[in-house]
C-alpha positions as CSV (number, residue, x, y, z in Angstrom):
1,M,6.3,2.8,-23.8
2,A,8.6,2.2,-20.9
3,K,9.0,-1.3,-19.7
4,L,7.6,-2.0,-16.3
5,G,9.9,-3.3,-13.6
6,K,9.4,-6.7,-11.9
7,R,8.2,-5.1,-8.7
8,T,5.7,-2.9,-10.4
9,T,4.4,-5.7,-12.6
10,A,4.0,-8.0,-9.6
11,A,2.1,-5.3,-7.7
12,R,-0.3,-4.7,-10.6
13,E,-0.9,-8.4,-11.0
14,A,-1.7,-8.6,-7.2
15,F,-4.2,-5.8,-7.5
16,A,-5.8,-6.8,-10.8
17,G,-9.5,-7.3,-10.7
18,K,-9.8,-6.1,-7.1
19,S,-11.8,-3.1,-6.2
20,N,-14.4,-1.9,-3.7
21,V,-12.7,-3.9,-1.0
22,T,-12.8,-3.5,2.8
23,V,-10.2,-1.3,4.6
24,E,-8.6,-4.5,6.0
25,E,-8.3,-6.2,2.6
26,A,-6.8,-3.0,1.1
27,V,-4.2,-2.6,3.9
28,S,-3.2,-6.2,3.6
29,L,-2.6,-5.9,-0.1
30,I,-0.8,-2.6,0.1
31,K,1.6,-3.9,2.9
32,A,2.3,-7.1,0.9
33,N,3.3,-5.1,-2.2
34,A,5.1,-2.1,-0.7
35,T,8.5,-3.5,-1.6
36,A,10.5,-0.3,-2.3
37,K,13.8,0.2,-0.7
38,F,12.3,2.8,1.7
39,D,9.4,2.8,4.1
40,E,6.5,3.8,1.8
41,T,3.8,6.1,3.0
42,V,0.2,4.8,2.9
43,E,-1.9,7.4,1.2
44,I,-5.6,8.0,1.1
45,S,-7.6,9.9,-1.5
46,L,-11.3,10.7,-1.2
47,N,-13.4,12.1,-4.1
48,L,-16.2,14.1,-2.6
49,G,-19.4,15.3,-4.2
50,I,-18.7,19.0,-3.5
51,D,-17.6,22.1,-5.4
52,P,-14.9,23.8,-3.2
53,R,-15.3,27.1,-5.2
54,H,-18.5,27.6,-3.1
55,A,-17.9,28.7,0.5
56,D,-20.6,26.4,1.8
57,Q,-19.1,23.4,0.1
58,M,-15.5,23.7,1.4
59,V,-14.1,20.8,3.3
60,R,-11.2,21.3,5.7
61,G,-10.2,20.2,9.1
62,V,-7.6,18.6,11.3
63,I,-7.4,15.2,12.9
64,G,-4.9,13.5,15.3
65,L,-4.2,10.0,14.0
66,P,-4.2,7.5,16.9
67,N,-1.0,5.9,15.7
68,G,0.8,8.9,14.2
69,T,1.9,9.3,10.6
70,G,5.4,7.9,10.9
71,K,6.6,11.1,9.3
72,T,9.1,13.5,10.9
73,V,7.3,16.8,10.7
74,R,9.2,20.1,10.6
75,V,7.3,22.9,12.2
76,A,7.7,26.6,11.7
77,V,6.3,29.1,14.2
78,F,5.7,32.8,13.7
79,A,6.0,34.4,17.2
80,R,7.9,36.9,19.2
81,G,9.3,37.2,22.7
82,A,8.0,34.7,25.3
83,K,5.8,32.9,22.7
84,A,8.9,32.4,20.5
85,E,10.8,30.9,23.5
86,E,7.7,28.7,24.2
87,A,7.7,27.4,20.7
88,Q,11.4,26.7,20.7
89,A,11.1,24.8,24.1
90,A,8.2,22.8,22.6
91,G,10.5,21.6,19.8
92,A,9.6,23.9,16.9
93,D,12.2,23.6,14.1
94,I,12.1,27.2,12.9
95,V,10.9,30.2,14.9
96,G,10.9,33.8,13.7
97,A,8.9,36.9,12.8
98,E,9.9,39.4,10.0
99,D,13.1,37.4,9.4
100,L,11.1,34.2,8.8
101,M,8.8,36.1,6.5
102,E,11.7,37.3,4.4
103,T,13.1,33.7,4.3
104,V,9.8,32.4,3.0
105,Q,9.4,35.2,0.5
106,G,12.9,34.4,-0.8
107,G,11.7,30.9,-1.7
108,T,13.0,28.8,1.2
109,I,10.1,26.8,2.8
110,D,11.9,24.2,4.9
111,F,8.9,23.1,7.0
112,D,5.7,20.9,6.8
113,R,3.5,22.8,9.2
114,C,3.2,26.6,10.0
115,I,1.8,28.0,13.2
116,A,1.4,31.6,14.2
117,T,0.3,33.6,17.2
118,P,-2.7,35.9,16.3
119,D,-0.6,39.1,16.5
120,M,1.7,37.8,13.8
121,M,-1.0,37.3,11.2
122,P,-0.5,40.8,9.6
123,I,3.0,39.6,8.7
124,V,2.0,36.0,7.8
125,G,-0.9,37.4,5.7
126,R,1.7,38.7,3.2
127,L,2.7,35.2,2.5
128,G,-0.7,34.0,1.5
129,K,0.2,33.5,-2.2
130,V,3.2,31.4,-1.2
131,L,1.8,29.4,1.7
132,G,-1.8,29.1,0.6
133,P,-1.2,26.8,-2.4
134,R,0.9,24.5,-0.3
135,N,-1.8,24.3,2.4
136,L,0.6,25.8,4.9
137,M,-1.3,29.0,5.7
138,P,-2.0,29.2,9.5
139,N,-5.7,29.1,10.2
140,P,-7.6,29.3,13.5
141,K,-10.1,26.7,12.3
142,V,-7.5,24.0,12.4
143,G,-5.6,25.3,15.4
144,T,-2.6,26.8,13.7
145,V,-3.4,30.4,14.7
146,T,-3.2,30.2,18.5
147,M,-1.6,31.6,21.6
148,D,-1.0,28.0,22.8
149,V,2.0,27.5,20.5
150,A,3.4,24.7,22.7
151,Q,0.4,22.5,22.3
152,A,0.1,23.3,18.6
153,V,3.7,22.2,18.1
154,A,3.2,19.1,20.1
155,D,0.0,18.2,18.1
156,A,1.8,18.8,14.7
157,K,4.7,16.5,15.7
158,G,2.5,13.9,17.3
159,G,0.6,12.7,14.3
160,Q,-1.9,15.5,13.6
161,V,-3.0,15.7,9.9
162,Q,-4.6,18.6,8.2
163,F,-6.9,18.1,5.2
164,K,-8.4,20.4,2.7
165,A,-10.4,19.7,-0.4
166,E,-8.7,20.7,-3.7
167,K,-10.4,22.3,-6.7
168,A,-11.8,19.0,-8.0
169,G,-13.2,18.1,-4.6
170,V,-10.4,15.6,-3.7
171,V,-9.0,15.3,-0.2
172,H,-5.8,13.3,0.2
173,A,-3.3,12.6,3.0
174,G,-0.7,10.3,4.3
175,V,-2.2,8.0,7.0
176,G,0.9,6.0,8.1
177,K,3.8,3.9,6.8
178,A,3.8,0.5,5.2
179,S,5.9,-0.8,8.1
180,F,3.0,-0.1,10.5
181,D,1.1,-3.0,12.0
182,E,-2.1,-3.7,9.9
183,A,-4.4,-3.0,12.8
184,K,-2.8,0.4,13.4
185,L,-3.1,1.4,9.8
186,V,-6.7,0.3,9.7
187,E,-7.4,2.4,12.8
188,N,-5.7,5.5,11.3
189,I,-7.6,5.1,8.0
190,R,-10.9,4.8,9.7
191,T,-10.2,7.7,11.9
192,F,-9.3,9.9,8.9
193,I,-12.4,8.8,6.9
194,G,-14.5,9.6,10.0
195,A,-13.0,13.1,10.3
196,V,-13.8,13.9,6.6
197,A,-17.3,12.5,7.0
198,A,-17.9,14.7,10.0
199,A,-16.6,17.7,8.0
200,K,-19.4,17.4,5.5
201,P,-20.4,21.0,4.6
202,S,-23.9,22.3,4.7
203,G,-23.9,22.9,0.9
204,A,-23.1,19.4,-0.1
205,K,-25.9,17.8,-2.1
206,G,-26.4,14.2,-3.2
207,T,-23.6,11.7,-2.6
208,Y,-20.9,13.2,-0.4
209,M,-18.3,10.4,-0.5
210,K,-18.1,9.2,-4.0
211,K,-14.9,7.2,-4.0
212,I,-12.1,6.3,-1.6
213,A,-8.8,4.9,-2.7
214,L,-5.6,3.7,-0.9
215,S,-2.1,3.3,-2.2
216,S,1.5,3.2,-1.1
217,T,4.0,5.7,-2.4
218,M,5.2,3.5,-5.2
219,G,2.3,1.1,-5.5
220,P,-1.0,1.0,-7.5
221,G,-4.2,2.3,-6.0
222,I,-7.2,0.2,-4.8
223,T,-10.7,1.5,-4.2
224,L,-12.6,0.8,-1.0
225,D,-16.2,-0.1,-0.4
226,V,-17.3,3.4,0.5
227,E,-20.4,2.4,2.5
228,A,-18.5,-0.1,4.6
229,A,-15.5,2.2,5.1
230,V,-17.8,5.0,6.4
231,S,-20.2,3.0,8.5
232,Q,-17.7,1.0,10.5
């Protein structure tokens, strides 16, 4: 068994015996122990009482975090003509049509968010097996299939977060950086939890939010008091 480093050992000791804490307590602990040489991301994981294999139990959505994510988001836009120019002017990192499709098919996916105008979906649809598993497939439900590409690019770069339940009913996302002020992290976390709560599907039965955990990129996780986190 590999020997744990001093930083990891100290973090585990700080978190030992602590669970079902408030959002504020969790954020304070995480910030105090996020001591890596880079600005760690604060990550949230929600275990939901759903089975995403059923259409009426799928959870997905998009939310703009009030204080951003702290992450530089690279945005690709499938568009032609005036809409392609609009996307470029709005700050899109990659803009294209068939050429971009071929690039992605070739295995190069150098972006974090993918947006498309409706007329481009026959082309983008061919990339479903590539983009789908990475949660990059444009979807009108989350505003990434749209004619207003400028606004979509601005939203993506301004702290908007997409979420989608995985097979096990888990939703996870980055909700800020360890360098953020505690109050700003708390606000982001509560906003994200609220968005997932509001996205409760009609087919969900029993307890919807079963467990919520927070961690930093390199740190241990800590569970939140679900009832308190959802109600406040």
